[in-house]
Backbone as JSON, one array per atom type, in Angstrom:
{
  "sequence": "MQTREKPRILLSKIGLDAHNRGVKLVAHYLRDAGMEVIYLGPFQSAEQIVSAAVQEDVDVVGVSALEGSEVPHIRELVKKLAAAGGGDIPVIVGGIIPKRDEDLLKGFGVTAVFPAGMSMDQVVEGVRKVSQTRHR",
  "N": [[187.28, 177.36, -2.83], [187.37, 180.52, -4.29], [186.75, 183.92, -4.02], [186.19, 187.13, -5.51], [186.98, 190.4, -4.33], [185.4, 192.36, -5.4], [182.68, 191.53, -7.03], [182.19, 190.44, -10.43], [179.78, 191.11, -12.74], [177.92, 190.17, -15.5], [175.52, 191.62, -17.46], [172.68, 191.37, -19.59], [170.46, 191.59, -22.42], [168.59, 189.25, -24.31], [168.09, 187.88, -27.54], [165.32, 189.27, -29.32], [164.37, 191.06, -27.5], [163.91, 194.23, -26.47], [163.37, 195.79, -24.29], [164.86, 197.57, -22.06], [164.97, 199.15, -19.79], [164.57, 198.27, -17.11], [166.76, 196.47, -16.68], [168.87, 198.22, -16.89], [168.45, 199.79, -14.65], [168.85, 197.85, -12.66], [171.57, 197.33, -13.14], [172.66, 199.79, -12.35], [172.05, 199.8, -9.57], [173.51, 197.53, -8.74], [176.12, 198.36, -9.28], [176.27, 200.53, -7.52], [176.25, 199.08, -5.21], [178.75, 198.14, -5.08], [179.64, 196.3, -6.99], [181.2, 195.15, -9.99], [179.98, 195.87, -13.09], [179.18, 194.67, -16.24], [177.54, 195.63, -18.98], [175.93, 194.44, -21.73], [173.87, 195.24, -23.36], [170.84, 195.4, -25.45], [169.45, 192.9, -27.74], [171.28, 190.75, -27.94], [172.97, 187.75, -28.86], [173.08, 184.28, -27.84], [175.67, 183.35, -28.29], [177.19, 185.74, -28.32], [176.88, 186.63, -25.68], [178.01, 184.49, -24.26], [180.65, 184.55, -25.23], [181.53, 187.07, -24.27], [181.22, 186.64, -21.5], [183.06, 184.6, -20.92], [185.49, 185.75, -21.84], [185.64, 188.02, -20.18], [185.77, 186.86, -17.73], [183.66, 186.58, -15.79], [181.7, 186.52, -12.74], [179.02, 186.04, -12.59], [176.38, 185.55, -14.91], [173.81, 187.51, -15.97], [170.56, 187.64, -17.22], [168.07, 189.62, -18.57], [164.66, 189.28, -19.0], [161.81, 189.98, -20.79], [160.1, 189.58, -22.89], [158.92, 187.1, -23.25], [159.99, 184.94, -24.6], [162.05, 183.68, -23.34], [162.79, 181.09, -22.51], [163.75, 179.18, -24.65], [165.94, 180.7, -25.57], [167.55, 181.06, -23.29], [168.04, 178.45, -22.53], [169.68, 177.67, -24.67], [171.79, 179.46, -24.2], [172.83, 178.58, -21.68], [173.69, 176.02, -22.38], [175.64, 176.59, -24.38], [177.41, 178.12, -22.88], [178.46, 176.25, -21.08], [179.72, 174.56, -22.94], [181.72, 176.23, -23.82], [183.48, 176.29, -21.76], [182.63, 177.66, -19.58], [180.93, 176.59, -17.72], [180.87, 176.72, -14.98], [180.04, 179.21, -14.33], [177.53, 180.93, -12.83], [174.19, 181.35, -13.99], [171.7, 183.76, -14.03], [168.3, 184.84, -14.16], [166.16, 187.52, -14.74], [163.15, 189.48, -14.48], [160.02, 189.62, -16.2], [158.88, 186.76, -15.68], [157.04, 184.0, -16.37], [155.43, 182.03, -13.88], [155.29, 179.28, -14.41], [157.53, 178.91, -15.97], [159.73, 179.21, -14.33], [160.63, 176.85, -12.91], [161.29, 175.33, -15.12], [163.42, 176.79, -16.25], [165.3, 176.61, -14.15], [165.63, 173.9, -14.21], [167.25, 173.34, -16.41], [169.64, 174.48, -15.68], [169.75, 177.18, -14.78], [170.66, 179.25, -12.17], [169.29, 181.03, -10.44], [166.13, 182.74, -10.31], [164.82, 185.9, -10.69], [162.0, 187.34, -10.19], [159.78, 189.91, -11.51], [158.94, 192.65, -9.4], [160.43, 192.22, -7.14], [162.3, 193.78, -4.54], [164.92, 196.22, -4.97], [166.93, 195.9, -3.09], [166.62, 193.2, -2.45], [167.3, 192.05, -4.89], [169.99, 192.9, -5.21], [171.18, 191.65, -2.96], [170.62, 188.98, -3.58], [172.04, 188.63, -6.02], [174.63, 189.11, -5.1], [174.94, 186.92, -3.36], [174.71, 184.76, -5.19], [176.95, 185.3, -6.76], [179.01, 184.48, -5.15], [179.05, 181.78, -5.4], [180.48, 180.78, -7.51], [182.94, 178.59, -8.54], [186.38, 178.71, -8.69]],
  "CA": [[186.57, 178.4, -3.56], [187.97, 181.83, -4.16], [185.87, 184.96, -4.53], [186.8, 188.46, -5.66], [186.48, 191.45, -3.44], [184.38, 193.08, -6.16], [182.15, 190.58, -8.01], [181.98, 190.89, -11.81], [178.47, 190.66, -13.18], [177.58, 190.5, -16.88], [174.07, 191.74, -17.67], [172.34, 191.49, -21.0], [169.17, 191.21, -22.98], [168.87, 188.2, -25.29], [167.09, 187.81, -28.59], [164.75, 190.52, -29.82], [163.83, 191.81, -26.37], [164.55, 195.55, -26.41], [162.93, 196.51, -23.1], [166.07, 197.55, -21.23], [164.94, 200.11, -18.67], [164.74, 197.54, -15.86], [168.11, 195.94, -16.53], [169.75, 199.37, -16.64], [168.24, 200.13, -13.24], [169.55, 196.81, -11.88], [173.0, 197.6, -13.29], [172.96, 200.95, -11.51], [172.03, 199.38, -8.16], [174.62, 196.61, -8.49], [177.33, 199.19, -9.23], [176.24, 201.28, -6.26], [176.5, 198.12, -4.13], [180.16, 197.76, -5.12], [179.95, 195.25, -7.96], [181.61, 195.57, -11.32], [178.91, 195.44, -14.0], [179.41, 194.76, -17.68], [176.22, 195.56, -19.6], [176.09, 194.28, -23.17], [172.78, 195.88, -24.09], [169.8, 194.54, -26.02], [169.63, 192.19, -29.01], [172.46, 189.89, -27.9], [172.78, 186.31, -29.1], [173.73, 183.44, -26.83], [177.11, 183.33, -28.6], [177.79, 187.01, -27.89], [176.9, 186.65, -24.22], [178.99, 183.49, -23.83], [181.98, 185.05, -25.55], [181.86, 188.13, -23.31], [181.31, 186.07, -20.15], [184.33, 183.86, -20.81], [186.59, 186.71, -21.99], [185.67, 188.92, -19.04], [185.9, 186.04, -16.52], [182.66, 187.09, -14.86], [181.23, 185.66, -11.66], [177.6, 185.77, -12.83], [175.74, 186.05, -16.13], [172.42, 187.84, -15.7], [169.78, 187.94, -18.41], [166.78, 190.24, -18.31], [163.7, 188.74, -19.96], [160.5, 190.6, -20.7], [159.3, 189.37, -24.09], [158.21, 185.84, -23.2], [160.67, 183.85, -25.32], [163.32, 183.47, -22.65], [163.15, 179.69, -22.28], [164.68, 178.62, -25.64], [167.17, 181.49, -25.62], [168.39, 180.82, -22.11], [168.49, 177.05, -22.65], [170.82, 177.72, -25.59], [172.87, 180.17, -23.52], [173.42, 177.7, -20.66], [174.38, 174.94, -23.1], [176.84, 177.13, -25.03], [178.33, 178.55, -21.84], [179.14, 175.03, -20.63], [180.59, 174.09, -24.02], [182.85, 177.17, -23.94], [184.31, 176.22, -20.56], [182.1, 178.54, -18.54], [179.85, 175.91, -17.03], [180.88, 177.06, -13.55], [179.54, 180.57, -14.17], [176.09, 180.89, -12.59], [173.31, 182.15, -14.85], [170.48, 184.19, -13.37], [167.33, 185.45, -15.06], [165.25, 188.43, -14.05], [162.17, 190.15, -15.31], [158.67, 189.08, -16.19], [159.03, 185.33, -15.93], [155.86, 183.25, -15.92], [155.72, 181.06, -12.81], [155.48, 177.95, -15.01], [158.85, 178.84, -16.59], [160.81, 179.26, -13.33], [161.18, 175.51, -12.71], [161.87, 174.92, -16.39], [164.72, 177.46, -16.34], [166.2, 176.01, -13.16], [165.86, 172.51, -14.62], [168.38, 173.22, -17.33], [170.88, 175.05, -15.18], [169.7, 178.55, -14.27], [170.89, 179.22, -10.72], [168.25, 181.76, -9.72], [165.19, 183.55, -11.07], [164.43, 187.1, -9.96], [160.79, 187.83, -10.87], [159.4, 191.31, -11.35], [158.33, 192.94, -8.12], [161.41, 192.13, -6.04], [162.93, 195.07, -4.23], [166.31, 196.28, -5.43], [167.75, 195.33, -2.03], [166.56, 191.75, -2.6], [168.06, 191.71, -6.1], [171.41, 193.09, -4.91], [171.6, 190.58, -2.05], [170.56, 187.72, -4.33], [173.17, 188.59, -6.96], [175.84, 188.96, -4.29], [174.97, 185.53, -2.89], [175.0, 183.89, -6.33], [178.32, 185.55, -7.2], [179.94, 183.76, -4.27], [178.98, 180.34, -5.65], [181.33, 180.36, -8.62], [184.18, 177.93, -8.14], [187.49, 179.07, -9.58]],
  "C": [[187.2, 179.75, -3.24], [187.0, 182.87, -4.73], [186.62, 186.27, -4.61], [186.23, 189.39, -4.6], [185.31, 192.17, -4.09], [183.84, 192.14, -7.24], [181.94, 191.23, -9.38], [180.71, 190.26, -12.34], [178.26, 191.1, -14.63], [176.06, 190.52, -16.99], [173.79, 191.93, -19.15], [170.88, 191.24, -21.24], [169.5, 190.18, -24.06], [167.74, 188.16, -26.31], [166.6, 189.19, -28.99], [164.15, 191.4, -28.74], [164.58, 193.13, -26.22], [164.19, 196.33, -25.16], [164.06, 196.52, -22.07], [166.07, 198.53, -20.06], [165.21, 199.42, -17.34], [166.15, 197.05, -15.64], [169.12, 197.07, -16.3], [169.64, 199.82, -15.18], [168.96, 199.13, -12.33], [171.05, 197.04, -11.96], [173.45, 198.74, -12.39], [173.04, 200.55, -10.03], [173.19, 198.44, -7.83], [175.94, 197.37, -8.41], [177.4, 199.96, -7.92], [176.53, 200.37, -5.06], [177.94, 197.59, -4.18], [180.53, 196.65, -6.07], [180.39, 195.88, -9.26], [180.59, 195.01, -12.3], [179.33, 195.69, -15.44], [178.02, 194.59, -18.31], [176.39, 195.52, -21.11], [175.0, 194.96, -23.98], [171.8, 194.88, -24.67], [170.28, 193.83, -27.29], [170.88, 191.32, -29.06], [172.07, 188.44, -28.21], [173.43, 185.54, -27.96], [175.23, 183.43, -27.04], [177.81, 184.59, -28.12], [177.91, 187.08, -26.37], [177.95, 185.69, -23.69], [180.41, 184.0, -24.07], [182.42, 186.12, -24.56], [182.06, 187.57, -21.91], [182.65, 185.37, -19.94], [185.52, 184.82, -20.89], [186.75, 187.6, -20.76], [185.8, 188.19, -17.7], [184.94, 186.52, -15.43], [182.27, 186.04, -13.82], [179.78, 185.25, -11.83], [177.22, 186.31, -14.2], [174.28, 186.28, -15.78], [171.72, 188.24, -16.98], [168.44, 188.5, -17.98], [165.82, 189.78, -19.4], [162.33, 189.38, -19.75], [159.6, 190.25, -21.88], [158.57, 188.04, -24.12], [158.86, 184.69, -23.94], [161.98, 183.47, -24.65], [163.73, 182.0, -22.57], [164.09, 179.13, -23.36], [166.0, 179.38, -25.71], [168.11, 181.16, -24.46], [168.85, 179.37, -22.06], [169.74, 176.98, -23.54], [172.02, 178.38, -24.92], [173.58, 179.27, -22.51], [174.23, 176.59, -21.33], [175.69, 175.44, -23.73], [177.87, 177.62, -24.02], [179.12, 177.35, -21.31], [180.12, 174.54, -21.68], [181.82, 174.97, -24.19], [183.75, 177.18, -22.71], [183.82, 177.1, -19.43], [180.95, 177.9, -17.77], [179.79, 176.19, -15.54], [180.37, 178.48, -13.29], [178.02, 180.5, -13.97], [175.34, 181.82, -13.54], [172.06, 182.47, -14.05], [169.59, 184.87, -14.4], [166.41, 186.33, -14.24], [164.27, 189.04, -15.02], [160.79, 189.54, -15.15], [158.75, 187.63, -16.64], [157.76, 184.63, -15.45], [156.25, 182.19, -14.9], [156.02, 179.67, -13.38], [156.88, 177.79, -15.62], [159.99, 178.81, -15.57], [161.45, 177.89, -13.13], [161.85, 174.99, -13.98], [163.28, 175.51, -16.54], [165.73, 176.83, -15.37], [166.54, 174.58, -13.54], [166.99, 172.34, -15.62], [169.56, 174.1, -16.96], [170.86, 176.49, -14.72], [169.77, 178.48, -12.75], [169.77, 179.89, -9.94], [167.39, 182.55, -10.69], [164.72, 184.68, -10.17], [163.2, 187.68, -10.66], [160.55, 189.31, -10.62], [158.73, 191.49, -10.0], [159.26, 192.8, -6.93], [161.97, 193.52, -5.78], [164.37, 195.04, -4.74], [167.25, 195.74, -4.36], [167.78, 193.81, -2.14], [167.38, 191.3, -3.81], [169.56, 191.8, -5.82], [171.91, 191.96, -4.02], [171.61, 189.22, -2.76], [171.71, 187.57, -5.3], [174.48, 188.41, -6.21], [176.01, 187.51, -3.83], [175.33, 184.57, -4.03], [176.45, 184.07, -6.78], [179.36, 184.8, -6.38], [179.94, 182.26, -4.52], [179.88, 179.87, -6.77], [182.63, 179.78, -8.09], [185.26, 178.25, -9.17], [188.6, 178.06, -9.47]]
}
């Protein structure tokens, strides 16, 4: 396993979820912690996120979910990422995730779930740890 000195993290919103204040704050903290962050913004499709993740050769794909429809969108994202050759890229989800959905998300390949209320230090450390799991 080989890791970069500066992990590359892709952050995005998926579907019609436009609430992006939290993900922008996370992006800021990850950058301050020495990570390279690519933020795609709101209203992204699974295809757009997968294309960017593969092209940018990221170490982690992070999706912020606040609207409640994350399960089908992220299931599609994980499936398309694997089909595009990015199955080794860990996918993380953060935001307002109902407890009942955490196991569901992990069951179809999400590496970690970062629920609302975590400190930014916990998020940064969690993302750093996940970024080291990608096998190149």
